[in-house]
All heavy atoms as TSV, in Angstrom:
chain	resi	resn	atom	element	x	y	z
A	1	MET	N	N	0.810	-1.146	-0.002
A	1	MET	CA	C	-0.026	-0.002	0.014
A	1	MET	C	C	0.925	1.334	0.012
A	1	MET	O	O	0.456	2.265	-0.534
A	1	MET	CB	C	-0.919	-0.043	1.210
A	1	MET	CG	C	-1.795	1.204	1.414
A	1	MET	SD	S	-3.151	1.144	0.111
A	1	MET	CE	C	-3.874	2.638	0.404
A	2	GLY	N	N	2.016	1.188	0.605
A	2	GLY	CA	C	2.964	2.269	0.734
A	2	GLY	C	C	3.385	2.872	-0.614
A	2	GLY	O	O	3.641	4.032	-0.744
A	3	GLU	N	N	3.542	1.930	-1.608
A	3	GLU	CA	C	4.047	2.419	-2.907
A	3	GLU	C	C	2.958	3.131	-3.734
A	3	GLU	O	O	3.257	3.899	-4.606
A	3	GLU	CB	C	4.637	1.194	-3.673
A	3	GLU	CG	C	3.586	0.193	-4.106
A	3	GLU	CD	C	3.570	-0.997	-3.165
A	3	GLU	OE1	O	4.208	-0.995	-2.131
A	3	GLU	OE2	O	2.904	-1.926	-3.507
A	4	PHE	N	N	1.754	2.940	-3.292
A	4	PHE	CA	C	0.636	3.556	-3.971
A	4	PHE	C	C	0.211	4.880	-3.373
A	4	PHE	O	O	-0.601	5.724	-3.995
A	4	PHE	CB	C	-0.630	2.644	-4.056
A	4	PHE	CG	C	-0.444	1.459	-4.887
A	4	PHE	CD1	C	-0.418	0.201	-4.348
A	4	PHE	CD2	C	-0.190	1.558	-6.273
A	4	PHE	CE1	C	-0.255	-0.928	-5.163
A	4	PHE	CE2	C	0.008	0.376	-7.107
A	4	PHE	CZ	C	0.002	-0.813	-6.502
A	5	LEU	N	N	0.690	5.198	-2.221
A	5	LEU	CA	C	0.360	6.369	-1.564
A	5	LEU	C	C	0.585	7.674	-2.247
A	5	LEU	O	O	-0.293	8.571	-2.297
A	5	LEU	CB	C	0.995	6.458	-0.131
A	5	LEU	CG	C	0.485	7.482	0.814
A	5	LEU	CD1	C	-1.030	7.373	1.079
A	5	LEU	CD2	C	1.345	7.463	2.111
A	6	PRO	N	N	1.767	7.893	-2.852
A	6	PRO	CA	C	1.928	9.112	-3.658
A	6	PRO	C	C	0.922	9.304	-4.890
A	6	PRO	O	O	0.514	10.389	-5.100
A	6	PRO	CB	C	3.367	9.013	-4.195
A	6	PRO	CG	C	4.097	8.072	-3.259
A	6	PRO	CD	C	2.964	7.095	-2.812
A	7	ALA	N	N	0.625	8.145	-5.420
A	7	ALA	CA	C	-0.319	8.296	-6.605
A	7	ALA	C	C	-1.684	8.555	-6.096
A	7	ALA	O	O	-2.423	9.491	-6.682
A	7	ALA	CB	C	-0.318	6.934	-7.364
A	8	VAL	N	N	-2.138	8.040	-4.909
A	8	VAL	CA	C	-3.404	8.321	-4.390
A	8	VAL	C	C	-3.452	9.754	-3.889
A	8	VAL	O	O	-4.518	10.483	-4.148
A	8	VAL	CB	C	-3.697	7.373	-3.239
A	8	VAL	CG1	C	-4.949	7.812	-2.517
A	8	VAL	CG2	C	-3.881	5.910	-3.769
A	9	VAL	N	N	-2.464	10.290	-3.297
A	9	VAL	CA	C	-2.381	11.669	-2.791
A	9	VAL	C	C	-2.479	12.613	-4.027
A	9	VAL	O	O	-3.132	13.576	-4.015
A	9	VAL	CB	C	-1.196	11.875	-1.884
A	9	VAL	CG1	C	-1.035	13.443	-1.581
A	9	VAL	CG2	C	-1.350	11.163	-0.571
A	10	THR	N	N	-1.699	12.311	-5.066
A	10	THR	CA	C	-1.662	13.126	-6.240
A	10	THR	C	C	-3.056	13.150	-6.905
A	10	THR	O	O	-3.466	14.234	-7.332
A	10	THR	CB	C	-0.599	12.690	-7.273
A	10	THR	OG1	O	0.642	12.676	-6.596
A	10	THR	CG2	C	-0.546	13.535	-8.443
A	11	ALA	N	N	-3.674	12.037	-7.009
A	11	ALA	CA	C	-4.992	11.999	-7.647
A	11	ALA	C	C	-6.021	12.747	-6.851
A	11	ALA	O	O	-6.857	13.466	-7.341
A	11	ALA	CB	C	-5.410	10.518	-7.828
A	12	GLY	N	N	-5.990	12.613	-5.515
A	12	GLY	CA	C	-6.878	13.310	-4.584
A	12	GLY	C	C	-6.728	14.800	-4.712
A	12	GLY	O	O	-7.623	15.580	-4.809
A	13	ALA	N	N	-5.371	15.239	-4.760
A	13	ALA	CA	C	-5.151	16.716	-4.862
A	13	ALA	C	C	-5.594	17.240	-6.214
A	13	ALA	O	O	-6.135	18.306	-6.326
A	13	ALA	CB	C	-3.633	16.938	-4.667
A	14	GLY	N	N	-5.465	16.395	-7.279
A	14	GLY	CA	C	-5.894	16.857	-8.615
A	14	GLY	C	C	-7.471	17.030	-8.557
A	14	GLY	O	O	-8.004	17.945	-9.196
A	15	LEU	N	N	-8.171	16.060	-7.963
A	15	LEU	CA	C	-9.618	16.165	-7.884
A	15	LEU	C	C	-10.096	17.413	-7.150
A	15	LEU	O	O	-11.026	18.023	-7.475
A	15	LEU	CB	C	-10.184	14.855	-7.293
A	15	LEU	CG	C	-10.088	13.671	-8.210
A	15	LEU	CD1	C	-10.561	12.421	-7.454
A	15	LEU	CD2	C	-10.918	13.890	-9.480
A	16	VAL	N	N	-9.380	17.664	-6.018
A	16	VAL	CA	C	-9.690	18.798	-5.225
A	16	VAL	C	C	-9.508	20.085	-6.061
A	16	VAL	O	O	-10.300	21.104	-6.028
A	16	VAL	CB	C	-8.900	18.867	-3.852
A	16	VAL	CG1	C	-9.050	20.159	-3.207
A	16	VAL	CG2	C	-9.388	17.676	-2.977
A	17	LEU	N	N	-8.377	20.192	-6.763
A	17	LEU	CA	C	-8.069	21.355	-7.564
A	17	LEU	C	C	-9.132	21.517	-8.753
A	17	LEU	O	O	-9.538	22.617	-9.055
A	17	LEU	CB	C	-6.655	21.275	-8.146
A	17	LEU	CG	C	-5.596	21.621	-7.107
A	17	LEU	CD1	C	-4.164	21.309	-7.720
A	17	LEU	CD2	C	-5.627	23.013	-6.644
A	18	LEU	N	N	-9.471	20.383	-9.312
A	18	LEU	CA	C	-10.466	20.447	-10.384
A	18	LEU	C	C	-11.814	20.976	-9.804
A	18	LEU	O	O	-12.414	21.832	-10.480
A	18	LEU	CB	C	-10.631	19.038	-10.927
A	18	LEU	CG	C	-11.738	18.933	-12.019
A	18	LEU	CD1	C	-11.319	19.809	-13.319
A	18	LEU	CD2	C	-11.876	17.461	-12.449
A	19	ALA	N	N	-12.211	20.422	-8.726
A	19	ALA	CA	C	-13.506	20.961	-8.096
A	19	ALA	C	C	-13.340	22.474	-7.747
A	19	ALA	O	O	-14.313	23.201	-7.991
A	19	ALA	CB	C	-13.812	20.094	-6.826
A	20	LEU	N	N	-12.306	22.867	-7.235
A	20	LEU	CA	C	-12.046	24.322	-6.890
A	20	LEU	C	C	-12.172	25.185	-8.102
A	20	LEU	O	O	-12.871	26.217	-8.211
A	20	LEU	CB	C	-10.766	24.521	-6.191
A	20	LEU	CG	C	-10.439	25.897	-5.668
A	20	LEU	CD1	C	-11.446	26.390	-4.689
A	20	LEU	CD2	C	-9.010	25.890	-5.148
A	21	VAL	N	N	-11.571	24.763	-9.251
A	21	VAL	CA	C	-11.561	25.497	-10.427
A	21	VAL	C	C	-12.971	25.539	-10.970
A	21	VAL	O	O	-13.445	26.619	-11.482
A	21	VAL	CB	C	-10.557	24.870	-11.509
A	21	VAL	CG1	C	-10.745	25.461	-12.880
A	21	VAL	CG2	C	-9.159	25.107	-11.100
A	22	LEU	N	N	-13.665	24.462	-10.963
A	22	LEU	CA	C	-15.010	24.419	-11.445
A	22	LEU	C	C	-15.949	25.415	-10.675
A	22	LEU	O	O	-16.770	26.083	-11.172
A	22	LEU	CB	C	-15.551	22.950	-11.484
A	22	LEU	CG	C	-14.984	22.174	-12.576
A	22	LEU	CD1	C	-15.528	20.702	-12.381
A	22	LEU	CD2	C	-15.298	22.601	-13.923
A	23	LEU	N	N	-15.784	25.326	-9.356
A	23	LEU	CA	C	-16.565	26.247	-8.526
A	23	LEU	C	C	-16.280	27.697	-8.750
A	23	LEU	O	O	-17.188	28.547	-8.635
A	23	LEU	CB	C	-16.367	25.796	-6.991
A	23	LEU	CG	C	-17.081	24.520	-6.580
A	23	LEU	CD1	C	-16.619	24.276	-5.091
A	23	LEU	CD2	C	-18.504	24.593	-6.675
A	24	LEU	N	N	-15.070	28.056	-9.054
A	24	LEU	CA	C	-14.700	29.408	-9.202
A	24	LEU	C	C	-15.121	29.847	-10.689
A	24	LEU	O	O	-15.288	31.104	-10.875
A	24	LEU	CB	C	-13.152	29.615	-9.063
A	24	LEU	CG	C	-12.661	29.467	-7.635
A	24	LEU	CD1	C	-11.136	29.632	-7.606
A	24	LEU	CD2	C	-13.247	30.547	-6.839
A	25	ALA	N	N	-15.300	28.908	-11.564
A	25	ALA	CA	C	-15.527	29.259	-12.953
A	25	ALA	C	C	-17.136	29.382	-13.187
A	25	ALA	O	O	-17.502	29.980	-14.149
A	25	ALA	CB	C	-14.999	28.220	-13.935
A	26	VAL	N	N	-17.909	28.814	-12.324
A	26	VAL	CA	C	-19.385	28.848	-12.576
A	26	VAL	C	C	-19.976	30.255	-12.507
A	26	VAL	O	O	-20.736	30.630	-13.460
A	26	VAL	CB	C	-20.057	27.941	-11.562
A	26	VAL	CG1	C	-21.589	28.189	-11.595
A	26	VAL	CG2	C	-19.754	26.508	-11.821
A	27	PRO	N	N	-19.639	31.111	-11.601
A	27	PRO	CA	C	-20.322	32.445	-11.583
A	27	PRO	C	C	-20.004	33.289	-12.813
A	27	PRO	O	O	-20.890	33.935	-13.407
A	27	PRO	CB	C	-19.799	33.072	-10.267
A	27	PRO	CG	C	-19.409	32.026	-9.437
A	27	PRO	CD	C	-18.936	30.909	-10.340
A	28	PRO	N	N	-18.725	33.352	-13.306
A	28	PRO	CA	C	-18.482	34.043	-14.586
A	28	PRO	C	C	-19.232	33.516	-15.762
A	28	PRO	O	O	-19.722	34.319	-16.541
A	28	PRO	CB	C	-17.010	34.046	-14.750
A	28	PRO	CG	C	-16.485	33.746	-13.450
A	28	PRO	CD	C	-17.436	32.985	-12.667
A	29	VAL	N	N	-19.401	32.208	-15.864
A	29	VAL	CA	C	-20.114	31.632	-16.960
A	29	VAL	C	C	-21.635	32.057	-16.809
A	29	VAL	O	O	-22.216	32.379	-17.896
A	29	VAL	CB	C	-19.963	30.096	-16.913
A	29	VAL	CG1	C	-20.893	29.427	-17.904
A	29	VAL	CG2	C	-18.579	29.647	-17.250
A	30	ARG	N	N	-22.234	32.065	-15.647
A	30	ARG	CA	C	-23.622	32.496	-15.517
A	30	ARG	C	C	-23.740	33.943	-15.823
A	30	ARG	O	O	-24.706	34.280	-16.592
A	30	ARG	CB	C	-24.062	32.293	-13.980
A	30	ARG	CG	C	-24.330	30.882	-13.774
A	30	ARG	CD	C	-24.805	30.681	-12.327
A	30	ARG	NE	N	-25.016	29.288	-12.044
A	30	ARG	CZ	C	-25.252	28.772	-10.807
A	30	ARG	NH1	N	-25.215	29.638	-9.789
A	30	ARG	NH2	N	-25.402	27.565	-10.645
A	31	ARG	N	N	-22.844	34.726	-15.474
A	31	ARG	CA	C	-22.845	36.159	-15.953
A	31	ARG	C	C	-22.727	36.395	-17.371
A	31	ARG	O	O	-23.496	37.216	-17.970
A	31	ARG	CB	C	-21.816	36.975	-15.177
A	31	ARG	CG	C	-22.071	37.455	-13.856
A	31	ARG	CD	C	-21.023	38.440	-13.370
A	31	ARG	NE	N	-19.743	37.653	-13.315
A	31	ARG	CZ	C	-18.955	37.616	-12.328
A	31	ARG	NH1	N	-19.164	38.308	-11.238
A	31	ARG	NH2	N	-17.890	36.916	-12.342
A	32	PHE	N	N	-21.841	35.572	-18.034
A	32	PHE	CA	C	-21.689	35.661	-19.526
A	32	PHE	C	C	-22.982	35.213	-20.139
A	32	PHE	O	O	-23.422	35.875	-21.144
A	32	PHE	CB	C	-20.579	34.750	-19.895
A	32	PHE	CG	C	-20.352	34.813	-21.353
A	32	PHE	CD1	C	-19.791	35.799	-22.058
A	32	PHE	CD2	C	-20.697	33.596	-22.102
A	32	PHE	CE1	C	-19.620	35.797	-23.439
A	32	PHE	CE2	C	-20.553	33.603	-23.454
A	32	PHE	CZ	C	-19.986	34.707	-24.109
A	33	ARG	N	N	-23.556	34.146	-19.696
A	33	ARG	CA	C	-24.886	33.760	-20.320
A	33	ARG	C	C	-25.970	34.735	-20.267
A	33	ARG	O	O	-26.700	35.008	-21.148
A	33	ARG	CB	C	-25.340	32.449	-19.636
A	33	ARG	CG	C	-24.657	31.172	-20.128
A	33	ARG	CD	C	-25.299	29.954	-19.562
A	33	ARG	NE	N	-24.475	28.810	-19.768
A	33	ARG	CZ	C	-24.582	27.678	-19.109
A	33	ARG	NH1	N	-25.570	27.609	-18.131
A	33	ARG	NH2	N	-23.838	26.637	-19.368
A	34	ARG	N	N	-26.017	35.359	-19.071
A	34	ARG	CA	C	-27.039	36.413	-18.816
A	34	ARG	C	C	-26.798	37.576	-19.740
A	34	ARG	O	O	-27.746	38.082	-20.415
A	34	ARG	CB	C	-27.054	36.794	-17.378
A	34	ARG	CG	C	-28.261	37.697	-16.990
A	34	ARG	CD	C	-28.175	38.131	-15.466
A	34	ARG	NE	N	-27.996	36.897	-14.542
A	34	ARG	CZ	C	-26.936	36.864	-13.707
A	34	ARG	NH1	N	-26.111	37.782	-13.645
A	34	ARG	NH2	N	-26.900	35.772	-12.949
A	35	ALA	N	N	-25.582	38.052	-19.877
A	35	ALA	CA	C	-25.226	39.148	-20.687
A	35	ALA	C	C	-25.430	38.847	-22.191
A	35	ALA	O	O	-25.922	39.638	-22.909
A	35	ALA	CB	C	-23.789	39.562	-20.510
A	36	SER	N	N	-25.155	37.617	-22.555
A	36	SER	CA	C	-25.383	37.098	-23.883
A	36	SER	C	C	-26.835	37.134	-24.201
A	36	SER	O	O	-27.270	37.530	-25.359
A	36	SER	CB	C	-24.705	35.748	-24.142
A	36	SER	OG	O	-24.987	35.332	-25.446
A	37	ALA	N	N	-27.680	36.639	-23.334
A	37	ALA	CA	C	-29.141	36.620	-23.557
A	37	ALA	C	C	-29.671	38.098	-23.682
A	37	ALA	O	O	-30.465	38.312	-24.612
A	37	ALA	CB	C	-29.794	35.880	-22.483
A	38	GLU	N	N	-29.249	38.965	-22.863
A	38	GLU	CA	C	-29.665	40.369	-22.939
A	38	GLU	C	C	-29.231	40.940	-24.337
A	38	GLU	O	O	-30.030	41.664	-24.889
A	38	GLU	CB	C	-29.096	41.164	-21.810
A	38	GLU	CG	C	-29.726	40.786	-20.485
A	38	GLU	CD	C	-29.022	41.434	-19.240
A	38	GLU	OE1	O	-28.077	42.270	-19.493
A	38	GLU	OE2	O	-29.483	41.214	-18.170
A	39	LEU	N	N	-28.072	40.610	-24.763
A	39	LEU	CA	C	-27.548	41.205	-25.964
A	39	LEU	C	C	-28.411	40.653	-27.161
A	39	LEU	O	O	-28.698	41.356	-28.077
A	39	LEU	CB	C	-26.087	40.856	-26.154
A	39	LEU	CG	C	-25.395	41.325	-27.467
A	39	LEU	CD1	C	-25.449	42.864	-27.550
A	39	LEU	CD2	C	-24.014	40.792	-27.538
A	40	GLN	N	N	-28.734	39.387	-27.134
A	40	GLN	CA	C	-29.562	38.804	-28.188
A	40	GLN	C	C	-30.878	39.431	-28.238
A	40	GLN	O	O	-31.442	39.748	-29.383
A	40	GLN	CB	C	-29.677	37.316	-27.998
A	40	GLN	CG	C	-28.416	36.508	-28.338
A	40	GLN	CD	C	-28.623	35.048	-28.133
A	40	GLN	OE1	O	-29.684	34.574	-27.649
A	40	GLN	NE2	N	-27.647	34.245	-28.466
A	41	VAL	N	N	-31.546	39.641	-27.065
A	41	VAL	CA	C	-32.829	40.351	-27.049
A	41	VAL	C	C	-32.701	41.837	-27.573
A	41	VAL	O	O	-33.595	42.189	-28.411
A	41	VAL	CB	C	-33.396	40.296	-25.640
A	41	VAL	CG1	C	-34.593	41.246	-25.502
A	41	VAL	CG2	C	-33.824	38.983	-25.136
A	42	ASP	N	N	-31.673	42.443	-27.244
A	42	ASP	CA	C	-31.461	43.852	-27.716
A	42	ASP	C	C	-31.314	43.852	-29.244
A	42	ASP	O	O	-31.863	44.723	-29.974
A	42	ASP	CB	C	-30.319	44.494	-26.991
A	42	ASP	CG	C	-30.110	45.909	-27.371
A	42	ASP	OD1	O	-31.143	46.724	-27.360
A	42	ASP	OD2	O	-28.999	46.329	-27.627
A	43	THR	N	N	-30.513	42.881	-29.659
A	43	THR	CA	C	-30.152	42.847	-31.095
A	43	THR	C	C	-31.444	42.476	-31.876
A	43	THR	O	O	-31.695	43.036	-32.910
A	43	THR	CB	C	-29.042	41.803	-31.330
A	43	THR	OG1	O	-27.994	42.108	-30.564
A	43	THR	CG2	C	-28.701	41.701	-32.823
A	44	ARG	N	N	-32.273	41.555	-31.342
A	44	ARG	CA	C	-33.449	41.162	-32.101
A	44	ARG	C	C	-34.435	42.474	-32.223
A	44	ARG	O	O	-35.011	42.665	-33.281
A	44	ARG	CB	C	-34.221	40.137	-31.432
A	44	ARG	CG	C	-33.615	38.738	-31.555
A	44	ARG	CD	C	-34.522	37.670	-31.026
A	44	ARG	NE	N	-33.720	36.455	-30.846
A	44	ARG	CZ	C	-33.632	35.864	-29.681
A	44	ARG	NH1	N	-34.260	36.191	-28.619
A	44	ARG	NH2	N	-32.849	34.718	-29.567
A	45	GLY	N	N	-34.438	43.218	-31.179
A	45	GLY	CA	C	-35.273	44.439	-31.227
A	45	GLY	C	C	-34.760	45.462	-32.211
A	45	GLY	O	O	-35.588	46.037	-33.024
A	46	ARG	N	N	-33.523	45.607	-32.238
A	46	ARG	CA	C	-32.957	46.532	-33.207
A	46	ARG	C	C	-33.099	46.105	-34.732
A	46	ARG	O	O	-33.462	46.836	-35.593
A	46	ARG	CB	C	-31.478	46.711	-32.940
A	46	ARG	CG	C	-31.225	47.548	-31.715
A	46	ARG	CD	C	-29.773	47.701	-31.369
A	46	ARG	NE	N	-29.603	48.323	-30.121
A	46	ARG	CZ	C	-28.548	49.150	-29.899
A	46	ARG	NH1	N	-27.598	49.311	-30.769
A	46	ARG	NH2	N	-28.452	49.717	-28.675
A	47	ILE	N	N	-32.961	44.756	-34.898
A	47	ILE	CA	C	-33.204	44.234	-36.184
A	47	ILE	C	C	-34.576	44.430	-36.668
A	47	ILE	O	O	-34.807	44.728	-37.761
A	47	ILE	CB	C	-32.771	42.751	-36.253
A	47	ILE	CG1	C	-31.187	42.700	-36.159
A	47	ILE	CG2	C	-33.246	42.048	-37.491
A	47	ILE	CD1	C	-30.673	41.260	-36.056
A	48	ALA	N	N	-35.501	44.149	-35.770
A	48	ALA	CA	C	-36.926	44.371	-36.104
A	48	ALA	C	C	-37.232	45.821	-36.454
A	48	ALA	O	O	-37.905	46.062	-37.493
A	48	ALA	CB	C	-37.851	43.911	-34.925
A	49	LEU	N	N	-36.676	46.772	-35.762
A	49	LEU	CA	C	-36.837	48.124	-36.118
A	49	LEU	C	C	-36.243	48.520	-37.521
A	49	LEU	O	O	-36.922	49.137	-38.246
A	49	LEU	CB	C	-36.294	49.085	-35.039
A	49	LEU	CG	C	-36.967	49.107	-33.772
A	49	LEU	CD1	C	-36.196	49.934	-32.727
A	49	LEU	CD2	C	-38.303	49.730	-33.901
A	50	LEU	N	N	-35.074	47.945	-37.716
A	50	LEU	CA	C	-34.413	48.234	-39.060
A	50	LEU	C	C	-35.324	47.577	-40.162
A	50	LEU	O	O	-35.328	48.178	-41.222
A	50	LEU	CB	C	-33.009	47.724	-39.050
A	50	LEU	CG	C	-32.052	48.574	-38.201
A	50	LEU	CD1	C	-30.686	47.830	-38.070
A	50	LEU	CD2	C	-31.849	49.968	-38.722
A	51	GLN	N	N	-35.826	46.346	-39.932
A	51	GLN	CA	C	-36.535	45.710	-41.009
A	51	GLN	C	C	-37.859	46.517	-41.267
A	51	GLN	O	O	-38.293	46.678	-42.364
A	51	GLN	CB	C	-36.927	44.289	-40.537
A	51	GLN	CG	C	-35.755	43.309	-40.707
A	51	GLN	CD	C	-36.120	41.918	-40.269
A	51	GLN	OE1	O	-37.031	41.726	-39.400
A	51	GLN	NE2	N	-35.348	40.992	-40.639
A	52	GLN	N	N	-38.502	47.133	-40.202
A	52	GLN	CA	C	-39.686	47.890	-40.479
A	52	GLN	C	C	-39.257	49.090	-41.250
A	52	GLN	O	O	-40.044	49.492	-42.143
A	52	GLN	CB	C	-40.223	48.319	-39.056
A	52	GLN	CG	C	-41.028	47.200	-38.381
A	52	GLN	CD	C	-41.430	47.681	-36.994
A	52	GLN	OE1	O	-41.192	48.718	-36.545
A	52	GLN	NE2	N	-42.168	46.725	-36.319
A	53	LEU	N	N	-38.165	49.752	-40.940
A	53	LEU	CA	C	-37.749	50.932	-41.700
A	53	LEU	C	C	-37.504	50.687	-43.138
A	53	LEU	O	O	-37.935	51.324	-44.010
A	53	LEU	CB	C	-36.510	51.522	-41.035
A	53	LEU	CG	C	-35.903	52.753	-41.647
A	53	LEU	CD1	C	-36.924	53.915	-41.457
A	53	LEU	CD2	C	-34.547	53.134	-41.033
A	54	VAL	N	N	-36.840	49.535	-43.385
A	54	VAL	CA	C	-36.499	49.135	-44.797
A	54	VAL	C	C	-37.830	48.788	-45.533
A	54	VAL	O	O	-38.004	49.259	-46.615
A	54	VAL	CB	C	-35.532	47.925	-44.794
A	54	VAL	CG1	C	-35.518	47.263	-46.143
A	54	VAL	CG2	C	-34.144	48.339	-44.341
A	55	ASN	N	N	-38.671	48.063	-44.848
A	55	ASN	CA	C	-40.013	47.799	-45.493
A	55	ASN	C	C	-40.844	48.960	-45.829
A	55	ASN	O	O	-41.566	49.077	-46.790
A	55	ASN	CB	C	-40.724	46.660	-44.695
A	55	ASN	CG	C	-40.076	45.380	-44.649
A	55	ASN	OD1	O	-39.331	45.074	-45.583
A	55	ASN	ND2	N	-40.284	44.631	-43.638
A	56	SER	N	N	-40.788	49.977	-44.911
A	56	SER	CA	C	-41.609	51.212	-45.052
A	56	SER	C	C	-41.046	52.095	-46.195
A	56	SER	O	O	-41.794	52.759	-46.865
A	56	SER	CB	C	-41.681	52.030	-43.801
A	56	SER	OG	O	-40.388	52.561	-43.494
A	57	ARG	N	N	-39.734	51.951	-46.522
A	57	ARG	CA	C	-39.148	52.857	-47.506
A	57	ARG	C	C	-38.992	52.056	-48.831
A	57	ARG	O	O	-38.689	52.606	-49.804
A	57	ARG	CB	C	-37.796	53.192	-47.083
A	57	ARG	CG	C	-37.806	54.158	-45.909
A	57	ARG	CD	C	-36.469	54.716	-45.561
A	57	ARG	NE	N	-36.576	55.691	-44.390
A	57	ARG	CZ	C	-35.694	56.548	-44.162
A	57	ARG	NH1	N	-34.580	56.675	-44.832
A	57	ARG	NH2	N	-35.853	57.325	-43.080
A	58	ARG	N	N	-39.265	50.747	-48.797
A	58	ARG	CA	C	-39.195	49.978	-50.089
A	58	ARG	C	C	-40.390	50.402	-50.992
A	58	ARG	O	O	-41.525	50.501	-50.605
A	58	ARG	CB	C	-39.226	48.508	-49.713
A	58	ARG	CG	C	-38.847	47.565	-50.858
A	58	ARG	CD	C	-38.791	46.151	-50.407
A	58	ARG	NE	N	-37.495	45.961	-49.705
A	58	ARG	CZ	C	-37.233	44.825	-49.030
A	58	ARG	NH1	N	-38.194	43.822	-49.008
A	58	ARG	NH2	N	-36.086	44.684	-48.481
A	59	ARG	N	N	-40.080	50.635	-52.203
A	59	ARG	CA	C	-41.086	50.898	-53.229
A	59	ARG	C	C	-41.671	49.738	-53.805
A	59	ARG	O	O	-40.933	48.740	-54.089
A	59	ARG	CB	C	-40.503	51.730	-54.381
A	59	ARG	CG	C	-39.987	53.110	-53.934
A	59	ARG	CD	C	-39.520	53.863	-55.106
A	59	ARG	NE	N	-38.641	54.957	-54.631
A	59	ARG	CZ	C	-37.977	55.663	-55.461
A	59	ARG	NH1	N	-37.902	55.396	-56.736
A	59	ARG	NH2	N	-37.135	56.589	-55.026
A	60	PRO	N	N	-42.916	49.692	-54.027
A	60	PRO	CA	C	-43.537	48.433	-54.749
A	60	PRO	C	C	-43.051	48.367	-56.148
A	60	PRO	O	O	-42.709	49.409	-56.793
A	60	PRO	CB	C	-45.037	48.649	-54.667
A	60	PRO	CG	C	-45.139	50.112	-54.340
A	60	PRO	CD	C	-43.958	50.636	-53.750
A	61	TYR	N	N	-42.992	47.146	-56.678
A	61	TYR	CA	C	-42.481	46.980	-58.005
A	61	TYR	C	C	-43.512	47.581	-58.987
A	61	TYR	O	O	-44.667	47.431	-58.771
A	61	TYR	CB	C	-42.278	45.536	-58.322
A	61	TYR	CG	C	-41.138	44.977	-57.557
A	61	TYR	CD1	C	-41.287	44.026	-56.532
A	61	TYR	CD2	C	-39.766	45.231	-57.892
A	61	TYR	CE1	C	-40.205	43.488	-55.837
A	61	TYR	CE2	C	-38.689	44.733	-57.223
A	61	TYR	CZ	C	-38.960	43.903	-56.174
A	61	TYR	OH	O	-37.856	43.356	-55.410
A	62	GLU	N	N	-43.034	48.224	-60.022
A	62	GLU	CA	C	-43.813	48.895	-60.962
A	62	GLU	C	C	-44.026	48.069	-62.219
A	62	GLU	O	O	-43.340	47.372	-62.592
A	62	GLU	CB	C	-43.354	50.308	-61.303
A	62	GLU	CG	C	-43.340	51.111	-60.209
A	62	GLU	CD	C	-42.717	52.541	-60.532
A	62	GLU	OE1	O	-42.560	52.858	-61.652
A	62	GLU	OE2	O	-42.353	53.225	-59.633
């Protein structure tokens, strides 16, 4: 068992570090998703306004 102890400790430390990194990365990802969703809503609204403007200025075919 003594020869496997360094490998077990290294694997345990790696798992702890991985969990710590994941816990620290979750809040920025949530903020990014929220900001991205707000940007998409804003962009859709602007595109709709521009499409209305283009359609109102478009001349019918003669």
